[in-house]
VOGU-3710 file (C-alpha; in Angstrom, 3 decimals, decimal comma):
1> matkhkrkrn> 0,366/0,168/0,082  1,075/2,812/-1,151  2,045/5,455/1,988  3,878/9,121/2,758  7,361/9,080/2,724  8,815/10,007/5,636  12,358/11,565/5,725  15,170/11,365/7,765  15,040/13,825/10,811  18,873/14,237/11,746
11> sisrlcfvgl> 18,997/14,580/7,507  16,090/17,812/8,422  17,961/18,949/11,333  21,281/19,997/8,842  19,439/21,105/6,251  17,829/23,355/8,538  21,606/24,230/10,281  22,903/24,664/6,195  20,080/26,571/5,825  20,185/28,910/9,299
21> ailfqvawli> 23,772/28,989/8,227  24,073/31,026/5,152  21,155/33,212/6,511  23,819/34,478/9,272  26,425/34,965/6,832  24,297/36,653/4,937  23,802/39,211/7,897  26,950/38,955/9,768  27,687/41,026/6,233  25,078/43,022/6,597
31> vlvmelnays> 25,651/44,103/10,060  29,498/44,511/9,986  28,763/47,042/7,194  26,377/48,713/8,774  27,904/48,495/11,787  30,745/50,717/10,581  28,829/54,193/10,691  32,348/55,506/11,949  32,875/55,543/7,825  29,388/55,448/6,419
41> twinlfttvl> 30,786/58,394/3,814  33,807/56,013/2,708  31,269/53,069/3,098  28,433/54,505/1,149  30,982/55,429/-1,371  32,562/51,904/-2,019  29,776/49,838/-2,471  28,119/52,493/-4,897  31,463/51,623/-6,877  31,344/48,205/-5,933
51> svivvlrlsg> 27,709/47,849/-7,333  28,474/50,018/-10,188  31,233/46,931/-11,236  28,549/44,522/-10,549  25,546/45,159/-12,327  28,339/46,511/-15,275  29,672/42,736/-14,930  26,010/41,296/-14,976  24,991/42,971/-17,823  28,022/42,190/-20,047
61> khtstamkmp> 27,047/37,705/-19,013  26,738/36,103/-22,022  23,517/35,158/-20,392  19,643/35,624/-20,310  18,115/39,236/-19,975  15,895/38,187/-17,051  18,366/36,325/-15,291  20,234/39,022/-14,521  17,411/41,752/-14,172  16,194/40,264/-10,844
71> wimlilalpv> 20,032/40,598/-9,766  20,764/44,575/-10,821  17,482/45,272/-9,339  18,084/43,956/-6,135  21,664/44,935/-6,158  20,431/48,670/-6,824  18,505/48,517/-4,506  19,139/47,413/-1,522  23,568/47,622/-2,054  24,419/45,851/1,058
81> mglslfllfd> 21,830/43,020/0,542  22,191/42,433/-3,157  25,407/42,872/-2,674  25,908/39,891/-0,250  23,982/37,766/-1,717  25,799/38,459/-5,393  28,659/37,165/-3,825  27,660/34,307/-1,756  25,996/32,468/-4,640  27,622/33,836/-8,234
91> iagdpgrage> 31,152/35,454/-7,796  31,625/32,683/-5,449  30,518/29,659/-7,251  32,994/27,670/-8,641  35,533/26,844/-6,411  38,699/24,445/-7,123  37,741/25,849/-10,279  35,642/22,731/-11,035  34,941/24,586/-14,507  38,411/24,236/-15,846
101> rirrireklk> 38,533/20,395/-14,586  34,760/19,955/-16,091  36,961/20,998/-19,432  40,132/18,901/-19,129  38,208/16,190/-18,038  35,797/16,055/-21,551  39,327/16,663/-23,357  40,387/13,307/-22,561  36,806/11,891/-22,562  36,771/13,312/-25,868
111> knlpqnpdtm> 39,138/10,805/-27,988  36,551/8,205/-26,944  34,064/9,898/-27,895  34,802/9,924/-32,363  31,285/10,501/-34,831  31,051/7,972/-37,181  31,099/10,237/-39,856  29,022/6,720/-42,153  26,458/7,504/-39,925  25,891/11,010/-40,729
121> krleqrgpad> 25,283/10,934/-43,907  22,614/8,554/-43,624  20,690/10,486/-41,084  21,197/13,473/-43,542  19,452/11,379/-46,088  16,789/11,749/-43,842  16,832/15,579/-44,380  18,684/18,731/-43,391  16,225/19,539/-40,926  16,464/16,146/-39,068
131> anqfrylsvh> 20,227/16,308/-39,643  20,529/19,745/-38,560  18,789/18,725/-34,715  21,830/16,873/-34,365  24,762/19,042/-35,987  24,381/20,816/-33,163  25,067/18,620/-30,095  28,169/16,621/-32,967  30,057/19,299/-34,033  29,408/22,346/-30,871
141> enwpvyenta> 29,066/20,347/-28,079  30,985/17,573/-28,978  28,569/14,004/-28,450  28,113/11,850/-31,387  25,255/10,458/-33,414  24,970/6,955/-32,492  23,027/4,210/-34,553  22,918/0,672/-33,326  21,172/0,961/-29,976  17,827/0,028/-29,195
151> akyfgdgaet> 15,458/2,513/-27,353  12,545/1,593/-25,568  10,565/3,996/-23,302  8,765/3,430/-20,440  5,858/5,223/-19,385  5,081/3,734/-16,142  7,899/4,145/-12,652  7,523/1,045/-11,834  7,441/-0,541/-14,744  11,330/1,349/-15,072
161> leamkadlek> 12,295/0,088/-11,584  11,619/-3,361/-11,934  13,810/-3,416/-15,472  16,667/-2,152/-13,686  17,001/-4,760/-11,503  17,117/-6,950/-13,684  20,329/-5,456/-15,759  21,676/-4,248/-12,399  21,659/-8,227/-11,824  23,225/-8,948/-14,996
171> aekfifmeyf> 26,319/-6,852/-13,979  29,967/-8,921/-14,727  31,820/-5,742/-14,535  31,363/-2,090/-13,683  27,753/-0,356/-12,051  27,251/3,762/-12,117  24,840/5,489/-11,107  24,117/8,929/-10,851  21,144/10,435/-9,338  20,009/14,219/-7,445
181> ivadnsafqe> 18,017/12,050/-5,013  18,874/8,824/-3,150  16,018/8,254/-0,473  16,796/5,198/1,848  13,358/3,706/1,648  12,257/0,053/-0,396  12,708/1,275/-3,331  17,109/1,631/-3,106  17,355/-0,443/-0,327  16,410/-3,042/-3,508
191> ireilvrkan> 18,902/-1,805/-6,071  21,379/-1,666/-2,438  20,866/-5,627/-1,789  22,269/-5,995/-5,140  24,974/-3,202/-5,767  26,523/-4,894/-2,932  25,876/-8,533/-4,197  27,657/-7,096/-7,189  30,631/-5,622/-5,523  30,857/-8,736/-3,367
201> qgvevrlmyd> 31,392/-10,544/-6,982  33,939/-8,074/-8,516  32,181/-5,985/-10,141  33,137/-2,233/-10,036  30,181/-0,468/-8,374  29,970/3,657/-8,360  26,877/5,669/-7,083  27,012/9,339/-6,936  24,451/11,593/-5,860  23,636/15,571/-4,874
211> digsvgyvnm> 23,874/16,502/-1,209  21,044/19,049/-1,670  18,684/17,217/-3,537  18,724/13,948/-0,940  19,804/15,500/2,000  16,328/15,103/3,007  16,144/11,617/2,626  19,005/9,599/3,998  21,508/11,059/6,783  24,834/12,154/7,250
221> kfarslcedg> 26,023/8,467/7,430  24,720/7,173/4,695  27,173/7,346/1,976  29,683/5,176/4,763  27,088/3,008/4,957  27,460/2,515/1,559  31,295/2,392/1,374  31,227/-0,434/3,884  29,011/-2,969/1,674  31,513/-2,199/-0,794
231> iccrvfnpai> 30,313/0,351/-3,227  32,508/3,418/-3,995  29,770/6,482/-3,053  30,509/9,687/-3,480  28,543/13,230/-2,481  28,011/15,917/-5,261  29,077/19,302/-4,108  28,165/18,751/-0,228  26,747/21,690/1,674  29,137/22,910/4,077
241> pflnmflnhr> 28,745/26,306/5,759  30,447/28,759/5,091  33,440/26,300/3,193  31,692/25,749/0,593  29,930/28,369/-1,339  28,783/26,059/-4,550  25,290/25,575/-3,445  22,927/26,925/-6,086  24,898/24,825/-9,098  23,362/21,009/-8,517
251> dhrkttvidg> 23,645/17,279/-10,395  20,564/17,294/-11,347  21,505/14,152/-14,111  19,609/10,682/-13,292  21,780/8,005/-15,090  22,375/4,602/-14,551  25,121/2,453/-16,482  25,504/-1,215/-16,522  29,187/-2,031/-18,351  28,769/-0,378/-20,687
261> kvgytggynl> 26,162/-1,639/-22,884  22,903/-0,970/-21,073  22,358/2,487/-20,256  19,005/4,247/-18,146  18,127/7,927/-17,667  14,264/9,704/-17,773  12,789/12,189/-14,512  12,667/9,714/-12,014  15,467/9,789/-8,800  15,744/6,523/-6,463
271> sdeyfcrakp> 12,498/6,997/-4,133  9,433/5,491/-3,823  7,320/8,318/-4,745  8,811/8,244/-7,899  7,800/4,841/-8,429  4,664/5,149/-7,137  5,551/2,946/-4,269  4,625/6,707/-1,742  1,429/9,655/-3,054  2,506/12,306/-1,164
281> ygewkdtglr> 0,993/14,415/-4,145  -1,188/11,927/-6,015  -0,378/9,596/-8,935  3,104/10,330/-9,398  3,482/10,162/-13,551  6,734/9,725/-14,135  9,263/7,773/-17,509  12,324/6,940/-18,796  14,194/5,147/-21,558  16,022/1,570/-21,811
291> legeavrslt> 19,355/1,482/-24,104  21,207/-1,125/-25,157  23,864/-0,871/-27,611  26,718/1,837/-28,910  25,351/4,956/-27,411  25,212/4,337/-23,690  29,115/4,848/-23,833  28,045/8,754/-23,719  26,315/7,784/-20,670  29,364/6,826/-19,604
301> asflelwgvt> 31,579/9,102/-20,483  28,384/12,040/-19,039  29,087/9,832/-15,487  32,923/9,812/-15,230  33,084/13,880/-16,298  31,175/14,924/-12,213  33,224/11,980/-10,690  36,096/13,404/-11,721  35,461/17,026/-10,546  34,198/14,854/-7,092
311> tkceedgeay> 37,015/12,939/-6,537  39,752/15,069/-8,160  40,948/12,626/-10,211  40,619/13,124/-14,080  40,666/9,641/-15,909  40,301/9,466/-19,459  37,960/6,138/-19,460  38,987/4,295/-21,593  38,525/0,719/-19,679  34,975/2,104/-19,632
321> lsvdykvdap> 34,863/3,358/-23,496  36,637/1,186/-25,944  33,310/-0,847/-24,671  32,479/-2,097/-28,367  28,923/-3,161/-28,011  26,193/-3,157/-30,920  22,705/-3,922/-31,293  20,716/-3,739/-34,952  18,410/-1,620/-34,516  16,489/1,438/-35,833
331> gfiqpyndnp> 16,584/4,876/-35,548  19,999/7,585/-34,505  20,299/8,716/-30,941  22,498/10,866/-29,503  22,794/11,300/-25,754  24,143/14,677/-24,368  24,716/16,535/-21,542  24,458/20,259/-19,795  26,836/22,087/-17,388  26,297/25,563/-16,182
341> lseertaenv> 29,602/26,249/-15,626  29,145/27,016/-19,025  27,948/29,962/-20,975  26,527/27,592/-23,496  23,165/27,328/-22,697  22,939/23,546/-24,703  19,723/22,369/-23,315  18,213/25,191/-23,717  19,179/25,274/-27,618  18,028/21,929/-28,020
351> ylnlisqaek> 14,795/22,961/-27,321  14,555/26,220/-28,802  15,739/24,330/-31,544  12,593/21,551/-31,601  10,653/24,120/-31,422  11,954/26,151/-34,203  11,999/22,733/-36,786  7,942/22,062/-35,984  5,880/22,304/-38,429  2,708/20,630/-36,924
361> tlyfttpyli> 2,547/18,898/-33,578  5,198/20,093/-30,847  4,592/18,356/-27,121  5,861/18,809/-23,688  5,869/17,425/-19,863  7,411/19,647/-17,372  6,821/19,600/-13,598  7,391/23,628/-13,263  7,302/25,779/-15,945  9,218/28,955/-15,649
371> itdelsralr> 10,625/30,073/-19,021  12,889/32,575/-20,536  12,429/35,094/-22,914  13,916/33,412/-25,599  11,920/29,912/-24,824  8,366/31,548/-24,196  8,519/33,750/-27,680  9,753/30,480/-29,657  6,137/28,741/-28,729  4,181/31,552/-29,156
381> laakrgvdvr> 5,490/31,997/-32,842  5,379/27,943/-33,224  1,446/28,245/-32,517  0,975/31,493/-34,559  1,925/28,790/-37,869  0,266/26,853/-36,897  1,777/24,067/-34,957  -0,029/22,483/-32,092  1,911/23,242/-29,127  1,001/21,163/-25,639
391> iitpgipdkk> 2,549/21,500/-22,445  1,168/19,622/-19,917  2,053/20,376/-15,979  0,984/18,960/-12,273  -2,167/18,889/-11,820  -1,256/18,465/-7,509  1,941/20,988/-6,812  4,669/19,655/-4,681  5,788/23,607/-4,510  2,667/25,562/-4,128
401> vvfaitrsyy> 5,328/28,663/-4,761  6,722/27,637/-7,778  3,377/26,153/-8,818  1,741/29,717/-8,031  4,687/30,831/-10,767  4,422/28,170/-13,218  1,291/29,007/-12,924  1,895/32,590/-13,869  2,899/32,210/-17,676  -0,169/30,102/-18,682
411> aglarqgvri> -2,214/32,887/-19,528  1,181/34,842/-21,914  1,645/31,636/-23,637  -2,508/30,342/-24,072  -3,683/33,828/-25,084  -1,021/33,354/-28,681  -2,695/30,034/-29,201  -0,434/27,317/-26,914  -2,986/24,861/-25,129  -2,164/23,931/-21,529
421> yeytpgfcha> -2,546/21,021/-20,111  -2,607/19,520/-15,949  -2,053/16,027/-15,142  -5,031/15,597/-13,574  -4,907/12,187/-10,635  -1,526/14,277/-9,510  1,726/14,951/-10,337  3,849/15,248/-13,699  7,164/14,956/-13,631  8,426/13,692/-16,727
431> kqclcdgria> 11,138/15,565/-19,106  10,380/14,940/-22,101  8,988/16,327/-25,795  7,980/15,366/-29,033  8,166/17,317/-32,552  6,029/15,938/-35,016  6,082/12,334/-33,932  9,784/12,124/-35,405  12,187/13,556/-33,048  12,327/13,647/-29,178
441> sigssnldyr> 14,120/14,624/-26,190  13,858/12,711/-23,403  15,950/13,217/-19,996  16,291/15,524/-16,298  15,679/18,988/-17,571  12,764/20,686/-17,228  11,173/23,742/-18,782  12,582/26,237/-15,474  15,654/28,231/-15,087  17,220/25,942/-12,300
451> slyhhfendv> 17,504/23,350/-14,795  18,079/25,281/-18,038  20,789/27,440/-16,316  22,085/26,007/-12,262  22,398/22,459/-12,507  23,706/19,263/-14,616  21,599/17,818/-16,196  21,205/14,997/-18,740  19,331/14,237/-21,411  18,593/11,739/-25,017
461> llcgcdaidd> 17,649/13,065/-28,096  15,868/10,382/-30,747  15,050/10,003/-34,595  13,393/7,216/-35,979  13,334/5,165/-33,148  10,203/2,489/-32,649  10,770/4,684/-28,778  9,396/7,989/-29,775  5,728/5,616/-30,793  5,730/4,265/-27,923
471> makdfetlfa> 6,401/8,300/-26,852  3,102/9,181/-28,793  1,260/6,596/-27,515  2,002/7,597/-24,346  1,605/11,431/-24,619  -1,922/10,430/-25,978  -2,906/8,882/-23,035  -2,029/11,595/-20,796  -4,268/14,344/-22,689  -7,099/12,412/-22,034
481> qctevtekys> -6,178/11,716/-18,227  -5,434/16,372/-18,068  -7,358/19,054/-17,697  -7,311/21,303/-20,608  -6,708/24,841/-18,915  -6,075/26,746/-21,595  -9,266/28,653/-22,434  -9,327/29,078/-18,499  -6,264/31,248/-18,615  -6,217/33,113/-21,850
491> tgrgamlrig> -9,160/35,317/-21,473  -7,727/36,916/-18,669  -7,166/37,692/-15,385  -8,148/39,816/-12,633  -5,447/43,042/-11,611  -4,623/42,184/-8,678  -4,310/38,410/-9,641  -2,158/39,891/-12,269  0,398/42,528/-10,499  0,777/39,363/-7,474
501> qcilrlfapl> 1,924/37,182/-11,718  3,808/40,040/-11,898  5,762/39,790/-8,983  6,354/36,178/-9,265  7,697/36,850/-12,472  9,977/38,880/-11,408  12,052/36,809/-9,335  12,043/33,521/-10,947  15,110/32,681/-12,465  16,644/33,476/-8,375
511> v> 13,730/30,516/-7,439
//
């Protein structure tokens, strides 16, 4: 029977401590300045000059205007608080030059990720539009397009879990797992039993999870206990007050790699609610993808990239990326990831490319709809040129403030012809896009600022695969379970509601 998930008390205490420590640090910076009233003239001059420098730096950054404006307004209106928060979360955002380490690791991995020119030629024979979608990631981001890979789509989280456990049991050489959330409840406990058994059989097992993502689900001894069981475990970007201010960038990726032959990705984390064993927000809808064949190589490389950051061991991955395993299956598959420490907004660019290419239909599912002006305009233009654009969001929210911000975007889209659906049974956590029933993207990237600008993400681009047909059927099932709210939000809103939504939208990039 499904039950509500119970979190570890000591983890909640640590989360509260981290939050209070950050508040204390910000308050200390503010009080420090306020107490120096005897030097107020010089302090005012200093803060004014520093504010101008920071604002100029922000305005010159190659990022969305919507990402800059909240910081600029906050710094100009409240210099001390604004500068303190900016210094805390932005300038101190890359300790130890993590971005530089990622670039070095990618260079080492790249030699084991060659693009097969014959694959690109066969893709181009389908038409330039399809080929251009994949060429962007292949040429500019060094993520190859693969054939010889079977892709299976899962529209049900519980089914995904059972398939993944069955594949884990078959592991012979290595298992890599990377997730935003790992919870010490029944779903992961079943996986853990398999991992421990495989480790005892000599299989190399590595597990990495995000500290902030998992802080409400596991205690501080959890990683150590896994290591004692033979599982090599790393916690990504631990929240250490006063020492680690790299808090804004989280590892939101979700992948499992088995022997370099089989890989899983999708929207689900390793916790009961993702597999409908717990129902804190009604019925949970999530989707996943199983890959078997050549394309798994890129999932392996993506894992090694951040593993190298957490361990400061910049391996070239030769032993894991030299696996030559092919499966006779149709289609083209291109796993890729996104890195917030790079100026390239890879996941957003893929979405923009898909939107601009759409001719007939364009379907999205996303748990949060908090988008840039560029994405909003592209969606509205697609609808105006006659594309059937539909977006599915949750019917029952997991975060009420974020849900309110999500709904604040409905009216602008709905008035221009974009159709908005809410998943009536509960929370839709799936992150996927289907363009003209031909090309699809599925993975961990939401349609929100945090995914597209602040998190490490991973996704897969698909074309000509049987999995796309299964995704299309699942979309039709989803639409039947949803309530369309397009008309409700396209007919206008009250003045007070519009003001409230404008305020929420102003700070949406910081949520």
